[in-house]
N, C-alpha and C positions, 0 to 999 in steps of 0.2 A: 425490510426496507421494501416497498413497493413502488415499481419504478414509474405508476401512476402519480405517485404523490414527490416523485425526484425532480424537481425542475431543470436540477443542471445536466440530466440526461441528453436533454435535449439541445444541450451545449456541446456535444462532445466533437471533440478532435478524432476523427477516423482515418487513421495513414495505413495504406497498403502498400507500400513504397517498398523494395526490396533490397536489400545491401547482400556484399560477397561474404564470406565469413569473418575475413578479418579487415574490410573496407571500414573507413570512416570517413564520413560526410560531416565537411567542416562548414559548420554554420557561418553566415555570414554576420551574426553577433559575434564579438570576441569570446575566447576563451567557452564557446557552446560546441562541443562536441555529437556525434552520433554514432551508433553501435548498432549492429545488429547482434542478437543474442544466440540464435539459433545458425548454424552452418546453412547455408543454401543445398536444397536437395536432400536436407537432413530427414531420417523418418517422422519424425516429430513434427517438424514444420508441415512437411507432405500433409498429415495427417490431420492439422490444423485448420489448413487451408480446404479441404476438402469439407469437414465437418461445417465450417463457416460459411462456405460458398454461397452468395446470394441472402444473407442475412443483415438487417441496417444496422448501420454502424459498425459494421466488422472491421475488427485489425486482426490481421490476418500474420503480419509480419512485425511481431514485437521488438520493440529497440530501446534503447537508452540513450537518454539526452543528457551528457553531463557540462555540468557548468562548475569550473573550477574558479576558486576567490583571484580577485586579481591583485590583492597585495599580499597580507599575512595569512598564511594557512597555518590551522590545527593540526593540520593530517588527518582530521576525522571527515568521515563522509557518511551522509544520509542518503538513504535509499527512498526516493517520495514513488509513493502508490496514491494515485487522483481515486477520486467516486467515479460513480456514475452507475450504482446498483446490479452490477458485473451485466448489463445492459449496454454500457458505452465508458470511454476514459473520457473522464468532465474537462479536458481543458482547450476548450472553444474559445472565442473572444472575448466573453462576457464571464470568464468562469472567475472565480473567488481565490483561486492559484495563479491567476494571470495566463495569458496565450500562450501554450505548450508551458505551463507550469512557470514561466517566467518570473512572475510574483514570488511564490515561494522559496525559489531558487535564489532571486536576490536577498531575500530576507535572511538562508543560511548562508552565502557566499560571503554578505558582509558581515557576519560575525565567524568568518575564516573555515565556514564549513562547507566542502565538495558537494554539491547538491548534485543527483543522480537520479533523473525522472524516469521511470517507466513507463511505456505506453503498450500496457500488458494486452493478451489476446480477450478480444469479447465478439460475441455476446453469451450470455449464457455460460460463461465458464468457471463460475464459483455459484454459490446459492443464490437464487434467483427468486423474484415470484412471477408469478404465470397467470396474465390476467385472464386467459379463457376460463381454467380449470379452478382460479381463487386459491392456488395451493402453492409452496414452496417447492421450487424444483431444485433438485443438485444434479450435477452433471457427471456422465459415465467418467468422463477425463475432465479432470480439475487444472486446466491447461492455464487459468492466471497462476494460481500456486507452482504450477511446472516453470512457468515464466518467472517467477518470483526467487523459484530458489535457484535456476541459473543463473540471475542476475546478482543474487548476493555473491555466489562463488565467481563469477566472473569478475566483479568489481575487486576481490580479493585477490585474484589470479594477477590482474592487471595492476595492482596497487602501488608499485614501483612507477609504471608508466605515467599514472594519475598523481604521482605524488602523495599519496593516502599510507596512513597506518594502517595494515592490513589486521591491527586488534581492533581497530576504533571503526568499524561500519556497521553502521545500525539503519532500522526502517522507521519511517512517518507514514501512516495512513489515516487518508480520509474518506468516511464513511463505509462504502463499498471496501475502499482501500484500505480502512482501519481494520478492518476485518481479514484483508490479506495479510497487514501487519502484524496481527497478531497471529494469525495460521503460519507464516512464514517462522515468527518466533517462539513458534510451541512444537513443529513439525520437523524440526530441521536434524532429527536420527535418523530420517529415512526420506528418501528421493522420492516423489510420486511420479519419477519416470524413470527408466534403465539409464545410468551413464554412460556418455557417448565419446567423452576426450578428456583431456589433461583437468580442463575447467572444469567438470565434476569429481575428481577426487580431490577438490576443495572445499573445505567445509562452507557451508550455507547456513551456518547460525549466526543471526546479527549478534553485536555486540551491547544494542540497546533497543528497544522498540517503542514509538509514540504513537498509540491508535487516537485518531481524533475523530470523536462521535462515533465510533465503529459498530457497524450494522450487523444483524446474521448471528447474532450473540448467542442466542436462549433456544432450547428446543420447540419454542412458538414456529421456528424457522424451519423443525424436522414435524412441521404441522402436529404437533402433541396437542392432543385434548385432557382435561380443560385448561384453556388458554392461562387462566391467570395462575394456573400451578406451571406449566408450562416455562411462564416467564420467570419463575424463580431458578429454572435449571440450568447451566451452562450447556450449550449445544455440544454434544458428543464429538464434534469434529476437531474440537479443542481440547487438546491433552495437555494438562498444566503439570509441571514438575519443578523441583527445587532447580534446573538447571536452564528454566526460563530465563532470558537477559533483563537486566535492571527493564523495567516499563513504567513509564509515564502515560496513565490515562486521561485525557480531555473531555471533558463534554459538558454541555450547555443543559440546566434542570429543565429547561422551555422545548426544550427538542422534539417537534412534532414528528418527525420522521423516523429516527430512532432513537425511543425514548432512553432516557438515562440510568432507566436499571439496568440496561445492557452491558455499561461499565461497571453497575453496581456490582452485577453478580459476577464477572470475571474479575474483577479486585476480592473480593470473596473469596473465588474458588483459588486465587496464586497466593492468598494469605496461608490459606488453609495448607497447602501445597510445600508453603516455606518458599515464597518467589518474593523477588525485593519489587514490590509496585508503589506506586504514589499515584492517588487518583486528586484532580484537580477540579472542581466542579464549579459553574459560573451561575449566577443568579439568572441570567437572561443571554441571549446569544443565539436560539433558535437553532437551526439547521444548516448547514454547509457555510457556514461562514469564512471558511479557508484561513486567507492571512488576510481579509480586507476587514478595515476598521469600519465599523457600522455604530460605533458610540454606544456599546453595552458591554456591557460587564465582561465578555466574552475577551473583548479587545485586549485583555492582558495574556491570553496565554500564552504570545510566543517571546513574550518578556519570563514569563514562569518557565517557560521550556527552556531557553539558554540558561535560566539562572538552573535548573535540573541537571541539565549537560553538562556546568561548570561543577557542579555538585559531586557526580559520578566520575568526572576526569577525564571528559573527552572535550573538554574547551579548556 
């Protein structure tokens, strides 16, 4: 996914606010809380601050925004990864997920699902397009995946406090966040950082995954040539196995940024590995439709996703 083509990158919300390890910031809106995911002063946090210093749209202190259902709860939680090309976290005022993800969280909480939005560290903390070299770069330290793994474990560790079932925690990601949902639902056997406390002793395996128009999915993103062949090979960063949780892939056929073959290749490889995978393709919808209704075929995806969650026993 090229940042130059990703308009939502410019709508990024970049927060550098710091929280103490166990501090909770209570939002003025009802039922919304914010948690830091790394202890203040920890080596992982310090290293990220140093690496991201001076970068545009930098988020150096990743955090969780927790939206709890106002009424009946299914005790299921969805960890949401916004997009942004790994250049920013696209939850600005015009985001199709709503400001700070409010709209995607309303959709989930209205269905009785606790929505936890991760503001993960950026920029260049996952596979990203370098406009200078015109190649895809991979970071030496995958900070976005570190944040995702830590966030899943933290939610599970705090399940009682959040009134959720620790066996009903999934991930939903959009665009680059869709890639993060794929990585976190395939790379759970090994942490990409050294454990630091009791939270990291808790499993980071999600119980379901919904990658929505995921990016960075093929060997095109390893700069492999010829490109037409690389487009049919799954990115080697993604290691599939029968242990991958039930996965629902969402994609519009006319996506001009993350082409539909990204999801087609992933579905094919998951099936080969014996995974439980469902692919929902929509004739039109383009890219970055989020949860915003736009009069296209893709408007149905939120209903389809809730039906799928019910079918796998999460609702």
